[in-house]
Structure formats: structure tokens, C-alpha cells
N, C-alpha and C positions, 0 to 999 in steps of 0.2 A: 502493498502498499505506500512503499516511498514516492512524496511528489505529486499526491493526489489532490491535495494543496497549497498548492504553489504560491500563491498572491499573500501570504501569510506567515510572517516571522513568529518560530516559536521559541522562546527562552529558556533555555538552557533550567532542566529543574532543581538540581544542586546549584548552586549557584548564584543565578539570575542575570548576570551579568551578559554573557554570550546569545546573540537569538542564529537561532538555529536556522537557513532558508528553507526548508521541506518539513514537513514535520517525518519523523519514524526516520531521518538520515543514516542512523549511522554513524555520522561523523564525531570527532571529537572538538568536545567543547577548550578552547586555546588556552581559557583563564582556570577549570579547574583540572582538564581530562577527562571529563565525563566524557562515555560514547554514548549519544543519543537514541533511547529505543523506547518507543509508545511501553512496548510489554515493560518494561519496568516502570513507566509510571504509569500504568492500571494496576502494575501488583510491586508496588514501593518494597514490599518486605520478602520478594524473592530475590536471586537471583536470574542472571540472563545470559546479554548480550559481554554484561560485564560481569565482573567474576563475584563481584559486591553488590546487593540491594541497592537501591535507592538508597532510603534511609539511613542506613549505614556512611552511602557517599555526602549526603546531608551531614551529619551528626560530624567526621571528618576534615571536610571544606568547614565548618562552620572554628573548630574547633584549630586546625592548621592551614587551611587555605589551599586543601590541595584533597581533590577527592579519594584517593585511593592513600592519604598517608596511614591510616586505620589498617591496610589491607596489608598480609605478609605472604608471601610463597611459602609454603612450608619447603622445610633448611633439607636437602638431599644429600649434604656434605657427605653423609653416613655411606652413601651410595656411590659413593667418588674413590675408585680404584688406583687411582694416579699418586707418583710420588715424587716429592720435590728430589730435584737430580743439585 
């Protein structure tokens, strides 16, 4: 459904500072880093295109200015079989 409403601008649901030019564009907000996803706007407590929920991103942005600051990738360092030489 991307691009159905082409004449409107849609503010980032996380920071509210950037306007996406298309609805459900899957573009990244240059201010906070959120990837535009209509599904997550409708379901703000679920993950989807973004690895964290919209509500988690909002909390993170409010505290740090970055939608993903509280998101951490699972540490896989124990899987690293390389050794320093």
C-alpha cells in the first residue's frame, strides 16, 4: 500500500520532526533512525519491520534522541572461534 496517499506528508511516529513523503514508505527517519512502518503505527507494542516496538523506540528517543539507543543486539562473542595472532 505504499504510495497510496501521495499528497500528504506523514510525521515520524517516534520523533515527530521528520515528514515522510509517502505513507508506509519503509524509509529511515534521518532524525531518529526509525524505519517508517504503518503496521507498527497500528500495533505500537509489536515488532515488525523494526526490531523494536514503536513504543520502545519512543521511550528510547525521549531519553536519548535515538530510537535504537535501548536496543542491543544479542552478544554472540562466545560463538567467535577466531583467536588473536
